[in-house]
N, C-alpha and C positions, 0 to 999 in steps of 0.2 A: 715302211716303219713296221719293225718288227719290237713286240712287246717284251721287257725283261724276263727271264724268271729268275731273277735276284731281286730283292729288295735295299730298301737304300742304304743299307749298309753291307751290300755285297755277300749276303745270303740267300743261297736258294729258298725260295719260296714261291713254292706250286700252288696256293691256296691264292694270293694277290697278284699269279701270274691268270690263274685260272678266269678270274672275278674281272680284270683289268682285260681279259680276250674277251669277254661278256661283253661289257661296257663296249669296246670297242665295235662290235659285233651289231650291237643294239643300234649305238650310231649311225654306221653307215645308210640306211635307208635311210635315216633324214638328210643326210646328202646329198640324195640322189633326189629329191623331190623338188621335179619344178616348180618355181613360184610363183603362185597369180596373188592377183590384186581382185577384190572384193568390191564392191560398187553395189552401195546402197544405201537409203534417206537414214538421216541421223536427226535431222532437227524436226519440230512438232513434239510426237510425244515420241520421248528421248530410251524414255523407258523402255518400251514396246521395241523400237528400233532397236535398240540395244542388243537384248535378247533375239529379236532378228539375224541381228550380224552375228552374233556368237552361235547360232545355229549353220549358217552359210559357213560359219567357216570348220564348223563341224564335219559338213556336207564335205569340204575341199579336204579334208583329213581325210576323210573315209575313201575320198575319188584318187587319194593317192598324190596331192600335191602339200603343199608347206603357205596357207594361205597369209599374205600380208592384209590387213583391214586395217589405216588408223585410224578410222573413227568409232572401234573399240576400247581405244587409249589413249590418244591427245585428248581427249576430253574431258581425263583425270584429273590432268593439270595443265592446261590450256579452258579459254571460255569461248565457245560462238559463239556467243552475245557479244563479246567485247570486239567490232571488225577489226583492226586492227591483229588482232590474236588467232581471228578465223581464217583472216588472211595469208597468215604463216603457217597454219595449221595445215592448208589447202597446199601450201606450198610445199610443203614437207610429202604432203602425199603422192604429189607430183614426183618427186622425186624418188622415193618407193616406187611410183610405178613403173618408172624407166629402166628398172632391176626388175621386170617380172614378163615371165613368159606371154600370160595374157590376162584379158581385164574380165570378171565374171561379173554380169548385170546380175542383179537380183530385184524381182517385184517390179509395178505396170508405172508405180510414180519415177521417173528422171527426176532430182531435184537438181539445181543451178550448180551444185558443186557435183555431180555425178555428168553434170552434162561435158566439164570441162577435165574430167579425166576421162570420156569416151572420146572428146575431140584431141586429147594427149594420143592415146593411143592409137588413133585413127595418125597422126599428125607420122610417130614412130613406127606406125607399119605393125603395132603389136596386137596379134590375135583378138577378137571381145567376142565372146558365147554370152548372151542371154537366159534368164532364167528367171521359170514364175517362182513367186515370195513360197511354193513349198518346194523348193530346189528341181522341176522338173526343167529339162531346157527345152526353151521355145525358139529360138535361133541364134545361128552360127555365123561371123563376118569372120570370113578362113582369111582376114588380112594377113 
């Protein structure tokens, strides 16, 4: 799809064309980034665990991926302490995982929620990569 050199009124507008072309070029790299799912603990020290998942997402972006980390945003409007909401949030996460190329597991602690994500990834043949808390790859399951 080409970008029109004319504005909404039909007049030639090279400035708008140049700006829209730049935006389209900037969007292209985002469209080409593979989706990966970030798994790390949330319960317990939720403040520190939230900071950790933000760091893991930044790491994934720096590696050329588009990270999906439901535990980074779902707790903003769902209560992890209410069992029904927790189960719903976990099911949302599994649904998002199904659209990802890989599952990246961070840290030494594997929570119950992470176990479910890992099992689902194995069941679906999604590649699993394991990283330390400081983002060093420690294992790779070529599933």
